[in-house]
C-alpha positions in Angstrom: 8.8 11.2 12.3 6.3 11.1 9.0 3.6 12.7 7.6 0.7 10.7 7.6 -1.2 13.5 6.1 0.7 13.7 2.5 0.3 9.8 2.6 -3.6 10.1 2.6 -3.4 12.9 0.0 -1.4 10.8 -2.6 -3.2 7.9 -1.9 -6.5 9.7 -2.5 -5.1 11.2 -5.6 -4.2 7.4 -6.7 -8.0 6.3 -6.2 -7.6 5.0 -2.7 -10.8 6.5 -0.5 -11.3 5.9 2.9 -14.7 5.6 4.4 -15.5 6.8 8.0 -15.9 4.4 10.7 -18.2 5.4 13.4 -17.1 3.7 16.7 -14.5 4.3 19.3 -12.1 2.1 20.9 -9.5 3.2 23.1 -6.7 3.1 21.1 -4.1 5.3 19.6 -5.4 4.9 16.3 -8.7 6.9 17.2 -8.0 10.0 15.8 -6.7 8.3 12.2 -9.9 6.6 11.9 -11.8 9.4 12.9 -10.1 11.8 10.4 -9.5 9.4 7.6 -11.3 6.0 8.0 -10.5 2.5 6.8 -8.9 3.1 3.4 -10.8 1.2 0.3 -8.1 0.1 -2.5 -8.7 -0.2 -5.9 -8.0 -3.1 -8.2 -5.0 -1.5 -9.7 -3.6 -0.8 -6.5 -0.7 -2.7 -4.4 -2.3 -6.1 -2.9 -5.6 -6.9 -5.4 -7.0 -9.5 -2.5 -6.6 -6.5 0.4 -9.7 -5.7 1.8 -10.8 -3.2 4.7 -14.2 -3.9 6.5 -16.7 -1.2 6.5 -18.5 -0.9 9.9 -21.0 -3.6 9.6 -18.2 -6.1 9.0 -15.7 -5.4 11.4 -15.7 -7.6 14.6 -13.6 -8.6 17.6 -11.8 -12.3 17.4 -11.4 -13.7 20.7 -12.0 -10.5 22.4 -8.1 -9.4 22.0 -8.1 -8.5 18.2 -10.3 -6.4 16.0 -11.0 -7.9 12.7 -10.5 -4.8 10.3 -10.1 -6.9 6.6 -8.6 -9.5 4.9 -5.7 -10.0 2.7 -6.9 -13.2 1.0 -4.9 -15.2 3.2 -6.0 -14.1 6.7 -8.0 -11.9 8.9 -6.3 -8.3 9.0 -6.3 -7.6 12.9 -5.5 -4.6 15.2 -4.0 -6.3 18.1 -6.4 -4.1 20.9 -3.7 -4.6 24.2 -1.0 -2.8 21.5 -2.2 -1.5 18.8 0.0 -3.8 16.5 -1.5 -4.7 13.0 -1.4 -8.4 12.4 -2.5 -10.9 10.0 -3.8 -14.1 11.6 -4.5 -17.1 9.2 -7.1 -19.8 9.5 -4.8 -22.0 11.8 -4.3 -18.9 14.0 -1.0 -18.1 13.3 -0.1 -14.6 13.6 2.1 -12.7 11.0 3.2 -9.2 12.1 1.9 -6.4 9.5 3.2 -2.7 10.9 3.3 -1.2 14.6 0.0 0.5 13.8 -2.7 1.3 11.5 -1.6 4.6 10.5 1.7 3.2 10.2 0.6 0.6 7.7 -1.2 3.3 5.7 2.1 5.1 5.6 3.6 1.9 4.2 1.3 1.6 1.5 2.0 5.0 0.2 5.8 4.4 0.5 5.3 1.0 -1.5 2.9 2.7 -4.1 4.9 5.8 -4.7 8.6 3.9 -4.7 7.3 0.7 -6.7 4.1 0.6 -8.4 4.2 4.2 -9.7 7.5 3.5 -11.4 7.2 -0.3 -12.2 6.7 -0.5 -15.8 9.9 -2.0 -17.8 12.1 -2.4 -14.4 15.0 -4.9 -15.4 15.9 -7.3 -12.3 18.6 -4.6 -11.1 16.2 -2.1 -10.7 13.6 -4.0 -9.0 16.5 -4.9 -6.7 17.6 -1.3 -6.0 14.1 -0.8 -5.4 13.8 -3.7 -2.6 16.7 -1.9 -0.8 15.2 1.5 -1.2 11.5 0.8 0.4 13.5 -1.8 2.9 15.5 1.6 4.3 12.2 3.6 4.2 10.3 0.7 6.3 13.2 0.1 8.7 13.2 4.0 9.4 9.5 3.9 10.2 9.8 0.1 12.1 12.8 -2.0 11.9 10.4 -5.3 12.7 8.7 -4.8 9.5 11.1 -6.5 7.4 13.1 -8.5 10.1 11.7 -11.8 9.5 11.0 -13.1 6.2 7.3 -14.6 7.5 6.4 -11.0 8.1 3.2 -9.7 6.0 5.4 -7.1 4.0 8.3 -9.3 3.4 6.3 -11.7 1.4 5.0 -8.8 -0.2 8.2 -6.9 -1.3 10.6 -9.8 -1.1 10.4 -10.6 -4.5 11.4 -7.5 -5.7 15.2 -8.6 -4.3 15.4 -11.7 -6.7 13.2 -9.8 -9.9 10.1 -12.2 -9.7 7.8 -9.1 -9.9 
């Protein structure tokens, strides 16, 4: 499907570190967490408010969500019933992010490689073209990522479509 190891290597070269997680939960992302850990994004990366927690701050919410971080507006959680990554705001409204943690890391990689690394001096047309390229790449991973304007990634990349970044 895609090469998560290539993504992790690229992100590490970009300044992202991965902190090891010392617990195991019965989920498909165990291999990813054991091998790479949680990403710690640098300040020049993608979304400045995005923060993943270390083992001391990770906690369960309502016994159903594993809170692994924060995006400045809500908690970044893994829904332990299906491994999906969601953001939950202060009103308990759920916002879809990705099918899994490893898919999320791969999407961060694609976003950085496709937009962040080339973002200087782009005109509106170029930003719009990058939006469509990212949309195509994301649709190949999971068509649900950008299927609603209320989804997490939609809020991040849709301003590209209108030349607003």
